[in-house]
C-alpha positions in Angstrom: 63.3 162.8 159.7 65.9 165.5 159.0 64.7 169.1 159.7 64.7 171.7 156.9 65.8 175.2 157.7 63.0 177.8 157.4 63.1 179.5 154.0 65.6 177.1 152.4 64.4 175.8 149.1 65.4 172.2 148.2 67.7 171.7 145.3 66.8 169.3 142.5 68.9 166.2 142.7 69.2 163.3 140.2 67.9 159.9 140.6 70.8 157.9 142.1 69.4 154.5 143.1 69.3 151.9 140.3 66.5 149.3 140.1 67.5 146.0 141.6 65.8 144.0 138.8 68.2 142.7 136.2 68.1 144.7 132.9 65.9 147.5 134.2 67.3 151.0 133.5 65.1 152.9 136.0 66.7 154.9 138.7 65.1 156.5 141.8 65.6 159.2 144.3 64.7 157.1 147.4 64.4 153.6 148.6 60.6 153.7 148.9 60.1 154.7 145.3 62.4 151.9 144.1 60.6 149.4 146.3 57.2 150.3 144.9 58.5 150.1 141.4 60.0 146.6 141.9 56.8 145.3 143.5 54.6 146.7 140.6 56.8 146.3 137.6 58.9 143.3 138.4 56.4 141.2 140.4 57.0 138.4 138.0 60.5 138.0 139.5 58.8 137.4 142.9 56.4 134.5 142.1 53.6 134.3 144.7 53.1 131.0 146.4 49.6 130.3 145.1 47.9 127.0 145.4 46.9 125.7 142.0 49.0 128.3 140.2 48.9 127.7 136.4 52.5 127.6 135.2 53.6 130.4 132.8 56.2 130.0 130.1 58.9 130.6 132.6 57.7 127.6 134.6 57.4 125.3 131.6 60.3 123.1 130.4 60.8 122.5 126.8 61.2 118.9 125.6 64.8 118.0 125.6 64.7 116.2 122.3 66.3 118.2 119.5 64.1 119.2 116.6 65.7 116.6 114.4 64.4 113.9 116.7 60.9 115.4 116.6 61.1 115.4 112.8 62.2 111.8 112.9 59.0 110.8 114.7 56.9 112.2 111.9 59.1 111.0 109.0 59.7 107.4 107.9 62.7 106.2 106.0 61.3 107.4 102.7 60.5 110.8 104.2 56.8 110.2 104.1 54.5 111.5 106.8 53.6 109.1 109.5 50.2 109.1 111.1 50.8 109.9 114.7 48.3 109.0 117.5 45.8 111.8 117.9 46.0 113.7 121.2 43.1 112.7 123.5 41.0 115.3 125.2 39.6 113.7 128.4 36.0 114.5 129.6 34.8 113.9 133.1 33.1 110.6 132.2 36.4 109.2 130.9 35.6 109.5 127.2 38.1 111.0 124.8 38.0 113.0 121.7 40.7 113.3 119.1 42.4 116.4 117.7 44.5 116.8 114.6 46.7 114.0 113.4 49.9 116.1 113.8 49.4 116.3 117.6 52.0 114.6 119.9 51.4 111.1 121.0 50.2 110.6 124.6 53.3 108.7 125.6 55.5 111.7 124.7 53.6 114.2 126.8 55.5 115.4 129.9 54.4 117.6 132.8 54.9 121.3 132.2 55.9 120.9 128.6 54.8 122.0 125.2 55.0 120.7 121.6 55.4 122.8 118.5 53.9 122.0 115.2 56.2 119.5 113.4 56.4 121.3 110.1 55.4 125.0 110.6 57.6 125.4 113.6 59.2 128.7 112.7 62.6 127.3 113.6 62.6 129.2 116.8 66.0 129.4 118.5 64.5 131.0 121.6 62.5 127.9 122.6 64.3 124.9 120.9 68.0 125.2 121.3 70.6 123.6 119.0 67.9 122.7 116.4 66.5 125.9 114.9 67.3 126.9 111.4 67.1 130.7 110.9 67.6 131.9 107.4 69.4 134.8 105.7 67.7 137.6 103.7 67.5 135.3 100.7 65.7 132.5 102.6 68.7 130.2 102.9 68.8 128.4 106.2 71.9 129.2 108.2 74.4 126.3 109.0 75.5 125.4 112.5 79.0 126.3 113.5 81.6 123.8 114.9 80.1 124.2 118.4 76.7 123.3 117.2 75.2 126.8 117.5 73.7 129.1 115.0 75.3 132.4 114.1 74.1 135.4 116.2 71.0 137.2 115.0 71.3 139.0 111.7 70.1 142.3 113.2 72.9 144.8 113.0 72.7 148.2 114.6 71.8 150.6 111.8 73.4 153.5 113.8 76.0 153.9 116.4 75.1 153.8 120.1 75.2 157.6 120.3 73.5 158.4 117.0 70.2 160.1 117.8 69.4 161.1 114.2 67.3 163.1 113.5 67.4 164.4 117.0 70.4 166.2 118.5 70.5 164.3 121.7 68.5 162.6 124.4 67.2 165.8 125.9 65.7 166.8 122.6 64.1 163.4 122.0 62.6 163.1 125.5 61.4 166.7 125.4 59.6 166.0 122.2 58.2 162.7 123.6 57.0 164.5 126.7 55.3 167.4 124.9 53.8 165.5 122.0 53.0 162.1 123.5 52.6 162.3 127.2 51.4 165.9 127.8 49.8 166.3 124.4 50.4 170.0 124.5 48.8 172.3 122.0 50.9 174.1 119.5 50.3 177.5 121.2 51.3 176.2 124.6 54.5 174.7 123.1 55.5 178.1 121.8 54.9 179.7 125.3 56.9 177.0 127.0 59.8 177.2 124.6 59.8 181.0 124.9 60.1 180.7 128.7 62.8 178.2 128.3 64.7 180.4 125.9 64.4 183.3 128.3 66.2 181.3 131.0 69.0 180.3 128.6 69.7 183.7 127.0 72.1 184.8 129.8 74.1 181.7 129.0 74.2 182.2 125.3 72.2 179.0 124.8 68.8 178.1 123.3 66.0 175.5 123.9 66.0 172.3 121.7 63.3 173.6 119.4 62.5 177.0 117.9 58.8 176.5 118.1 56.1 173.9 117.5 56.7 173.9 113.7 60.3 173.0 114.2 59.2 170.2 116.6 56.7 168.8 114.1 59.2 168.9 111.3 61.7 166.9 113.4 59.1 164.2 114.2 58.2 164.0 110.5 61.9 163.5 109.6 62.2 160.4 111.8 63.1 157.5 109.4 61.4 154.8 111.5 57.8 153.9 111.7 55.0 156.0 110.4 53.6 153.9 107.5 52.1 156.5 105.1 48.4 156.9 104.7 46.6 156.4 101.3 43.0 156.4 100.2 40.5 155.2 97.7 36.9 156.1 97.0 33.8 153.9 96.5 30.4 155.0 95.2 27.1 153.4 94.4 27.1 151.6 91.0 23.5 150.4 90.8 20.6 151.8 88.8 19.5 155.3 89.9 15.8 155.9 90.5 13.8 158.2 88.2 13.8 161.8 89.3 16.1 163.0 92.1 18.5 160.3 93.3 19.2 159.9 97.0 22.3 161.6 98.3 23.9 158.3 99.3 23.7 157.1 95.8 25.7 160.0 94.3 28.3 160.4 97.1 31.8 159.1 96.7 32.8 157.5 100.0 36.5 158.0 100.9 38.4 155.3 102.8 41.8 156.1 104.4 44.1 153.3 105.2 47.7 152.2 105.7 49.4 149.2 104.1 48.7 146.4 106.6 51.5 144.4 105.1 54.0 147.0 106.3 52.4 147.3 109.7 52.5 143.6 110.2 56.2 143.5 109.2 56.9 146.3 111.7 55.2 144.3 114.5 57.2 141.1 113.6 60.4 143.1 113.7 59.7 145.0 116.9 62.4 144.0 119.4 60.1 145.0 122.3 58.2 141.8 121.8 61.2 139.4 121.5 60.4 137.5 124.7 56.6 137.5 124.1 56.2 135.9 120.7 55.3 132.4 119.6 56.7 131.6 116.2 54.7 128.4 115.7 51.5 126.8 116.8 52.0 124.9 120.0 50.2 122.6 122.5 50.8 123.3 126.1 50.5 120.8 129.0 50.4 121.6 132.7 51.9 119.8 135.7 49.1 117.1 135.5 49.7 116.7 131.7 46.4 118.4 130.9 46.2 120.4 127.7 46.0 124.1 128.5 45.1 127.1 126.4 46.9 130.3 127.0 48.0 132.6 124.2 46.5 132.5 120.8 49.0 130.2 119.2 48.2 127.5 121.8 44.7 127.0 120.3 43.6 124.4 117.9 42.7 126.8 115.1 46.4 127.9 114.5 47.4 124.2 114.6 44.8 123.2 112.0 45.8 126.1 109.7 49.4 124.8 110.0 48.2 121.4 109.0 46.6 122.8 105.9 49.7 124.8 105.0 52.0 121.8 105.6 50.4 120.1 102.6 52.7 122.3 100.6 56.4 121.3 101.3 57.5 124.8 100.4 56.0 126.0 103.7 57.8 123.6 106.0 59.9 125.5 108.6 58.0 128.7 108.0 56.2 130.8 110.6 52.5 131.1 110.4 51.3 134.7 111.1 47.6 135.0 111.8 46.2 138.5 111.0 43.8 139.6 113.7 41.4 142.4 112.7 39.0 144.5 114.7 36.6 147.3 114.0 33.9 149.3 115.8 32.2 152.7 115.4 33.0 155.2 118.0 31.6 158.7 118.8 34.0 161.5 119.7 31.4 164.3 120.2 27.7 164.1 120.9 26.9 167.7 121.9 28.7 169.3 119.0 27.7 167.5 115.8 27.6 163.7 116.8 30.9 163.0 115.0 31.4 159.3 114.3 34.5 157.5 113.1 34.9 153.9 112.0 38.5 152.7 112.8 39.9 149.4 111.7 42.7 147.8 113.7 45.2 145.0 112.9 47.3 142.8 115.1 49.1 139.4 114.8 48.3 136.2 116.7 52.0 135.5 117.4 52.3 138.1 120.2 51.2 137.0 123.6 47.8 138.1 124.9 49.3 140.2 127.6 51.1 142.3 124.9 47.9 142.7 122.9 46.1 143.9 126.0 48.8 146.3 127.1 49.5 149.6 125.4 52.6 148.4 123.5 51.6 149.0 119.9 50.7 145.4 119.2 47.4 146.7 117.9 47.8 149.2 115.1 45.3 151.6 113.5 45.2 150.4 109.9 42.3 152.5 108.5 39.1 154.6 108.8 36.2 153.0 107.1 33.4 155.1 105.5 30.1 155.6 107.2 27.2 156.0 104.7 24.3 158.0 106.1 20.8 158.8 104.9 17.5 160.1 106.3 15.3 158.1 108.5 12.9 157.5 105.7 15.4 155.6 103.6 17.7 154.2 106.4 15.7 150.9 106.3 15.4 150.6 102.6 16.8 147.3 101.2 19.0 149.0 98.6 20.7 151.2 101.2 21.2 148.4 103.6 22.7 146.2 100.9 25.0 149.1 99.8 26.2 149.7 103.3 27.2 146.0 103.7 28.8 145.9 100.3 30.8 149.1 101.0 32.1 147.5 104.3 33.2 144.2 102.7 34.7 145.8 99.6 36.7 148.2 101.7 38.2 145.4 103.8 39.0 143.4 100.7 40.9 146.3 99.1 42.7 147.2 102.3 44.0 143.7 102.8 45.0 142.9 99.2 48.8 143.4 99.8 48.7 140.6 102.3 47.2 138.1 99.9 50.4 137.0 98.0 52.0 136.1 101.3 49.1 133.8 102.3 50.3 131.1 99.9 53.9 131.8 99.1 56.3 132.3 102.1 58.2 135.5 102.3 61.3 136.4 104.3 61.0 139.0 107.1 63.0 140.2 110.1 61.7 138.9 113.4 61.8 140.5 116.9 64.8 138.3 118.0 66.9 139.6 115.1 66.7 136.5 112.9 65.2 136.4 109.5 62.4 133.8 109.0 60.0 132.7 106.3 56.5 133.6 107.1 53.0 132.7 105.7 50.1 135.0 106.5 46.5 134.0 107.1 43.3 135.8 108.1 42.7 135.2 111.8 39.9 136.1 114.3 37.9 139.3 113.9 37.3 141.2 117.1 33.8 142.7 117.0 30.6 143.3 119.1 27.3 141.7 118.0 26.1 144.4 115.6 29.5 144.3 113.9 29.3 140.5 113.8 26.0 140.7 112.0 27.5 143.0 109.4 30.6 140.8 109.0 28.7 137.5 108.5 25.8 139.0 106.4 23.1 137.6 108.7 19.9 139.0 110.0 19.8 140.7 113.4 19.0 138.2 116.1 20.6 135.2 114.5 23.9 133.6 115.6 26.9 134.4 113.4 28.5 130.9 114.1 25.6 128.5 113.9 22.1 128.1 112.4 20.2 128.1 115.7 16.6 129.1 115.1 15.7 132.7 115.8 13.1 131.9 118.4 14.8 128.9 120.1 18.4 129.8 120.3 18.8 127.9 123.6 18.6 124.6 121.6 21.6 125.3 119.4 22.0 124.6 115.7 24.3 123.4 112.9 27.6 125.0 112.3 27.8 127.8 109.8 30.6 127.6 107.3 31.6 129.1 104.0 30.9 125.8 102.2 27.5 125.5 103.8 26.5 129.1 102.9 27.6 128.7 99.3 25.6 125.5 99.1 22.3 126.9 100.4 22.7 130.1 98.2 23.1 127.9 95.2 20.2 125.6 95.9 17.6 128.0 97.5 15.9 131.2 96.5 17.1 134.4 98.3 13.9 134.7 100.2 14.2 131.1 101.5 17.8 131.7 102.5 16.8 134.9 104.4 13.8 133.3 106.2 15.2 129.8 106.8 18.9 130.7 107.6 18.9 134.4 108.3 21.5 135.0 105.6 21.7 137.8 103.0 22.6 135.9 99.8 23.4 139.0 97.6 26.4 140.2 99.7 29.7 138.4 99.6 31.9 138.4 102.8 35.3 139.9 102.3 36.9 136.6 103.5 35.8 134.9 100.3 38.6 136.8 98.5 41.3 135.2 100.6 42.6 131.6 101.0 41.7 129.5 104.0 39.3 132.2 105.4 35.8 131.5 106.7 34.2 134.5 108.4 31.8 132.3 110.5 34.9 130.4 111.9 36.8 133.7 112.6 34.3 135.5 114.8 36.1 136.0 118.1 34.6 135.7 121.5 33.7 139.0 123.1 33.8 139.0 126.9 33.0 142.7 127.2 29.8 142.9 125.2 28.6 139.3 125.4 29.4 138.4 129.0 30.0 141.5 131.1 27.8 144.2 129.5 25.5 141.7 127.8 24.4 138.9 130.1 25.2 140.5 133.4 24.3 144.2 133.0 21.6 144.2 130.2 20.0 140.9 131.2 20.4 139.6 134.8 20.5 143.0 136.6 17.6 144.3 134.5 15.6 141.1 135.0 16.1 141.2 138.8 14.7 144.7 138.9 11.8 143.6 136.8 11.1 140.7 139.2 11.1 143.1 142.1 8.6 145.3 140.4 6.4 142.3 139.6 6.7 141.1 143.2 6.5 144.3 145.2 5.0 146.9 142.8 6.9 150.0 141.7 7.0 151.7 145.1 7.9 148.5 147.0 10.6 147.7 144.4 12.2 151.1 145.0 12.5 150.3 148.7 14.2 147.0 148.0 16.5 148.6 145.5 17.5 151.2 148.1 18.3 148.4 150.5 20.4 146.7 147.8 22.2 149.9 147.2 23.0 150.3 150.9 24.4 146.8 151.1 26.6 147.5 148.1 27.8 150.8 149.6 28.6 149.0 152.9 30.9 146.4 151.4 34.2 146.4 153.3 37.1 147.9 151.4 39.6 145.5 149.8 42.5 145.7 147.4 41.1 145.8 143.8 37.5 146.1 145.1 35.7 149.3 143.9 33.6 151.2 146.3 30.0 152.3 145.4 29.2 155.0 148.0 25.7 155.5 146.4 25.1 151.9 145.4 24.6 151.1 141.8 22.3 153.9 141.0 24.2 155.2 138.1 22.7 155.6 134.6 25.6 155.1 132.2 27.6 152.0 132.8 31.1 151.2 131.6 32.7 147.8 131.4 34.7 148.5 134.5 31.5 149.4 136.4 30.0 146.1 135.5 33.1 144.1 136.5 33.3 145.9 139.8 29.6 145.4 140.6 29.9 141.7 139.9 32.1 141.3 143.0 29.5 142.7 145.4 26.1 142.2 143.7 25.5 138.6 144.6 25.5 138.9 148.5 23.7 142.3 148.2 20.5 140.7 146.7 20.5 137.6 149.0 17.2 137.5 150.7 15.4 139.7 148.2 15.1 137.2 145.3 14.3 133.5 145.1 17.0 130.9 145.6 17.0 129.8 142.0 17.7 133.4 140.8 20.6 133.5 143.3 21.9 130.2 141.9 21.6 131.3 138.3 23.6 134.5 139.1 26.2 132.4 141.0 26.6 130.0 138.1 26.9 132.8 135.6 29.6 134.6 137.8 31.5 131.3 137.9 31.3 131.1 134.1 32.4 134.7 133.8 35.5 134.4 136.1 36.6 131.3 134.3 36.5 132.8 130.8 38.5 135.7 132.1 41.4 133.5 133.2 44.8 134.0 131.5 45.2 130.2 131.2 42.5 127.6 130.9 43.2 123.9 131.0 40.9 121.0 130.1 39.5 120.3 133.6 38.7 124.0 133.9 36.9 123.9 130.5 34.6 121.2 131.9 34.0 123.4 135.0 33.1 126.1 132.5 30.6 123.8 130.8 29.2 122.8 134.2 28.7 126.4 135.2 26.9 127.1 131.9 24.7 124.1 132.3 23.7 125.2 135.8 23.0 128.7 134.6 20.8 127.5 131.8 18.9 125.3 134.3 18.3 128.0 137.0 17.6 130.9 134.6 14.2 129.3 133.9 13.2 130.9 137.2 12.8 134.2 135.3 10.5 132.5 132.8 8.4 130.8 135.6 8.1 134.1 137.5 6.9 136.0 134.4 10.0 138.1 133.9 10.9 136.4 130.6 7.6 134.9 129.4 8.9 134.6 125.8 12.0 132.5 126.8 15.6 133.2 126.1 16.1 133.8 122.3 18.9 136.2 123.0 22.0 136.2 120.8 24.4 137.3 123.5 23.3 134.6 125.9 23.3 132.1 123.1 27.0 133.0 122.4 27.9 131.5 125.7 27.3 128.0 124.2 30.2 128.6 121.8 32.9 129.5 124.4 33.9 125.9 125.1 34.9 125.4 121.5 36.2 129.0 121.0 38.6 128.6 123.9 40.0 125.4 122.4 40.3 127.2 119.0 41.7 130.6 120.0 43.1 130.2 123.5 42.2 132.4 126.5 39.4 134.8 125.4 40.8 137.8 127.1 43.4 138.1 124.3 40.6 138.8 121.7 38.1 140.9 123.7 36.6 144.0 122.2 37.9 145.9 125.3 41.2 145.9 123.4 39.8 147.9 120.5 37.7 150.0 122.9 40.8 151.1 124.7 42.6 151.7 121.5 39.8 154.2 120.5 41.1 156.6 123.1 44.7 156.8 121.8 44.0 156.4 118.1 40.7 158.3 117.6 39.5 160.4 120.6 42.7 162.0 121.7 43.8 162.9 118.2 40.4 164.4 117.5 40.6 166.5 120.6 44.0 167.8 119.5 42.6 168.8 116.1 40.8 172.2 115.4 37.6 170.2 114.5 37.6 171.4 110.9 38.1 168.4 108.6 39.6 166.7 111.6 40.3 163.4 109.9 43.3 164.6 108.0 44.8 166.0 111.3 44.0 162.8 113.1 45.8 160.8 110.5 48.9 163.0 110.8 48.8 162.8 114.6 48.7 159.0 114.5 51.6 158.8 112.0 53.7 161.0 114.3 52.9 159.0 117.3 54.0 155.8 115.5 57.2 157.5 114.5 58.0 158.5 118.1 57.1 155.0 119.4 59.3 153.3 116.8 62.2 155.7 117.7 61.7 155.0 121.4 61.9 151.2 120.8 65.0 151.6 118.6 66.8 153.8 121.1 65.9 151.5 124.0 67.1 148.5 122.0 70.5 150.2 121.6 70.7 151.0 125.3 70.5 154.7 124.7 67.5 155.3 127.1 69.0 153.6 130.2 68.4 155.5 133.4 66.9 158.9 133.2 67.9 161.9 131.2 69.3 163.5 134.3 71.3 160.5 135.5 72.7 160.0 132.0 73.8 163.7 131.8 75.5 163.4 135.1 77.3 160.3 134.0 78.4 162.0 130.8 79.8 165.0 132.8 81.6 162.6 135.2 83.1 160.7 132.3 84.3 164.0 130.7 85.8 165.1 134.1 87.6 161.8 134.5 89.0 161.9 131.0 90.4 165.4 131.7 92.1 164.4 135.0 95.4 162.5 135.4 95.3 158.8 136.3 93.1 158.5 139.4 94.6 157.2 142.6 92.9 154.0 143.9 92.6 154.3 147.7 90.6 151.2 148.1 93.6 149.2 149.3 94.2 151.7 152.1 90.6 151.1 153.3 89.7 154.8 152.6 86.8 154.1 150.4 84.6 157.2 150.7 82.1 156.1 148.0 78.5 156.9 148.7 76.5 153.9 149.9 73.3 153.6 148.0 72.4 150.2 149.2 69.3 149.4 151.3 71.6 149.4 154.4 73.0 152.9 153.6 71.8 156.3 154.4 68.0 156.1 154.6 67.0 159.2 156.3 64.0 159.8 154.0 62.3 156.6 155.1 60.1 156.3 158.2 59.7 152.6 159.2 57.1 153.4 161.8 57.5 153.6 165.6 59.8 151.2 167.4 58.8 150.2 171.0 60.5 148.2 173.7 58.0 145.6 174.9 57.5 142.1 176.3 54.6 140.5 174.5 53.3 137.3 176.2 51.1 136.7 173.1 54.2 136.2 171.0 54.4 132.6 172.3 51.9 131.7 169.6 54.4 132.5 166.8 56.3 129.4 167.6 53.5 127.3 166.2 52.5 129.1 163.0 50.2 126.4 161.7 48.3 125.9 164.9 45.5 128.1 166.3 46.9 128.4 169.8 46.4 131.1 172.4 49.2 132.3 174.6 48.0 130.1 177.5 48.5 127.0 175.4 52.3 127.5 175.2 54.6 127.2 178.2 56.9 130.1 178.8 59.7 127.7 179.3 59.3 126.7 175.6 59.9 130.3 174.5 63.3 131.9 174.0 64.1 135.0 176.0 63.6 138.2 174.0 63.8 141.9 175.2 64.7 143.7 172.0 62.9 146.2 169.8 59.7 145.4 168.0 59.1 147.4 164.8 55.4 148.1 164.2 54.5 148.4 160.5 51.7 150.9 160.1 50.7 149.7 156.6 51.6 146.9 154.3 51.2 146.0 150.6 49.6 142.8 149.5 50.4 141.2 146.1 48.6 138.1 144.8 47.7 136.4 141.6 44.1 137.0 140.4 43.8 135.0 137.1 40.2 136.1 136.5 40.9 139.8 137.1 44.1 140.6 135.2 45.8 144.0 135.7 49.1 144.8 134.1 50.5 142.2 131.7 50.8 139.2 134.1 47.6 139.5 136.2 49.2 140.7 139.4 47.2 142.8 141.8 48.7 145.1 144.5 47.2 147.6 146.9 47.3 148.8 150.4 46.1 146.4 153.1 43.7 147.6 155.8 42.2 145.4 158.6 41.5 142.9 155.8 40.7 139.3 156.1 43.3 136.7 155.0 43.5 133.0 154.4 46.1 131.3 156.5 47.7 128.1 155.2 47.2 125.9 158.3 46.8 122.5 156.7 48.9 122.3 153.5 48.0 118.7 152.9 44.3 119.5 152.4 42.8 121.2 149.4 40.6 124.3 149.2 39.1 125.8 152.3 39.6 122.6 154.3 43.3 123.5 154.4 42.9 127.1 155.2 41.8 129.2 158.2 40.3 132.7 158.1 41.7 135.6 160.1 41.5 139.3 160.2 44.7 141.3 160.3 45.0 143.7 163.3 48.6 144.7 162.9 51.9 143.9 161.3 55.2 144.0 163.1 58.7 142.4 163.1 61.5 141.7 165.4 65.1 140.4 165.2 66.3 137.5 167.2 69.7 135.9 166.8 70.3 138.0 163.7 67.2 136.7 162.0 64.2 138.9 161.2 60.8 137.6 162.0 57.9 139.4 160.2 54.7 138.7 162.0 51.0 139.6 162.0 48.6 140.0 164.9 45.3 138.3 163.8 41.8 137.8 165.1 40.6 134.3 164.1 37.3 133.5 162.4 35.5 130.1 162.3 33.9 128.7 159.2 30.2 128.0 159.6 29.3 124.6 158.3 31.3 122.1 156.2 30.5 123.6 152.8 29.9 126.9 151.1 26.4 128.4 150.9 24.4 126.5 148.3 22.8 129.7 146.8 25.7 132.1 146.7 28.7 129.7 146.7 30.3 131.8 149.4 31.8 130.5 152.7 30.2 132.0 155.8 32.4 132.7 158.9 32.0 134.2 162.3 34.6 135.7 164.7 36.1 133.4 167.3 35.2 134.6 170.8 36.4 133.2 174.2 34.2 134.5 177.1 33.2 137.5 174.9 36.9 138.2 174.2 38.3 137.8 170.7 40.7 134.9 170.1 43.9 136.6 169.0 47.2 135.1 167.9 50.5 136.0 166.3 51.4 134.3 163.1 54.4 134.4 160.7 53.5 136.3 157.6 54.7 133.4 155.5 51.7 131.4 156.6 49.4 133.9 155.0 48.1 132.4 151.7 46.4 135.5 150.3 44.0 138.3 151.2 40.3 137.8 150.7 37.3 140.0 150.6 34.4 139.6 153.0 30.7 140.8 153.0 28.3 141.2 155.8 25.6 138.6 156.5 22.2 140.2 157.2 20.3 139.0 160.3 17.3 141.1 159.2 15.9 141.6 155.7 16.7 145.3 155.4 20.0 146.9 155.9 19.9 149.4 158.8 
């Protein structure tokens, strides 16, 4: 380390090291910062070697046949539609089920490939080369040139590369973005900061970018991009008023604020930030074993079936189907000061990939604030008020979505994210909602299933499928009371989907992992039932002793990357979704020994189900594993009924919803792209933060303006980035500009490179790196190093002859810490599901027998140290490990976890050195209790 003289203040210096990833504009001050950035932001460029890794789009090869050959398969000589062989879905017993008739024939399915819909294919040049037909603004398909290529995208830069309009430069734009978006500074603090800034610039006869907060807001409002304007309408009760004084809710005009969803959807389609993460057509993906797999929304069967229906109209052939995904949920911004509630409505499109919808990249937009009618407790349960509340909700949605209706039958031409124009057809897609919202959407009674007619008291037996046609039939044939009692449906309220073509609200209810699986079955059911069992078994005081022991076990869980610590156990009153997901990882071994085996097995089966539905990609074999886990859960959960915890059975809507996940995954793809956690996180940015920035008086109007300004800045940021104007940092770009001006003012520079006098600064990894401490280097002779010669054998140093080892007397660099990165498909973080974190003395799985599957091909070891050495100009990264032996030939039947014990030789640990490339991945471990209670 370089010493700093006492009293000397460091000077600010620009970021000079560019990111090594292709196309990334980031720059850094030191190598360590750049390395951390590459590992976290560009880990997809370093694919981990994971056994059983599901291929992503980058791994999948598109069929080589041009689109004209694909069309030829479906068209005969008279241009009539051929009936292709339905795609078989294989079940474990060898039986098959057929899908839509437009699916590819089995003989044309190749490993790691995908098929697009033959008629609504979107003509996508990004995926099918030489055969796409983009159109111009008038909808005319573009011809191929002489080389067989299409013209470049029609997107033309609206401004020059240095036009920052309405901003005066990059400094002004990034200052505004920092103050308004990132820091969310109040107007008063903005004025203070700008005054301080002005004071420092006055001696130089200069001024800050803005005169004050008003000038900053005016500049944002003048941004021409983004910011779809808000509009409103009012709805009031139109029924018969009672004699005397009418209730307040009957005379109140309820105001609904909204933005045109048609314009919002067009902005999403044209956003260049999504150009590599968009599917322009329904598709069917196949993995390396030719199994159908479900990933993003457009890979599901629902989009394919909708395309089949649209394809009946020849005018839609070649168009892009755009599913409109909606979501709504009440949220509270203040409990202590007035219990302020808001009812936001969000919109997204099914074409963007799930990872984009989950990330904060504006793929989910705030489209409106619905009205919340309220009344006193006496009248809150009155049938007329409940009916009006439902009618207000459905009427509001129908009015808000009206501008999308013409485009649901007649294709329109829009700009897409890759710069090409395309014809698009809209359609109502899944609706993201928790169970109370699903009840409101489907007009059913609380406790019934929104997707099927399972009886209220025996939902574990399933029921017939609800549909728009079925509902209309029973409403026409039966009396309202019979419909309500027999089917749990409110016949005098019409769902908003009935106003739009091809829309069935019962079919469009999306799976909700957060409220149905994580918070619902795990937190509200299983954890609560286990505590009730302990009270029944041990009494209240004895149950508290057991729960204290469970808390101590949870607190004693060894630390691991991505594993949350619970220092006080699980004794917290208010749970979040993250709390439940973190507790899942440590709860099963913590209750082992305190509950019967069947309860452990029920919890194990449920956790397997939960982790599967959280995968980013689910193939057909995994779907059958999901069904098997659900069957085992339903079988073993009867233990709670037998033990008196659930004497009335399991008529629970959220547990019943698990029955539908098999079909919903096939219909909509991986469920994590439609989870209510997406809208829950959007509440923070769209509702709660704007409310906190308001003065609390008539806050809604201020919140609307804040959201509009945020959208304008986000759109400007995307536009400037697309034009390459935000490359690097504001400091590095300013230095570059100064250097260019200096070079332009000097005479022709002399090139001394031929004389070998190149004095350029070396910013490479091998250059000056005084800021980095690689840890201590020692000169040592390690006899144990003989084991590194046999990385896939568990040998001690005495098993290898010294004559078989090369001579080495160089330096060994000890690494005091390391970073582990691995693929966790059931626990996605960032957009591609990669986890990273500091490694301690963690356990790892060592790939010792690559020809065997699962744990039979792996050994367990605990990392004691990392080090490296160089021999014959080759670097050998190594790890010092303590071996563990697996107990038994299979995992524990109750918990599904493998049990291991440390290897000892005459009371001394068996230690070896292995090459780090043999480490398959890190793994978490938990203590096995020899006694019932944790000390």
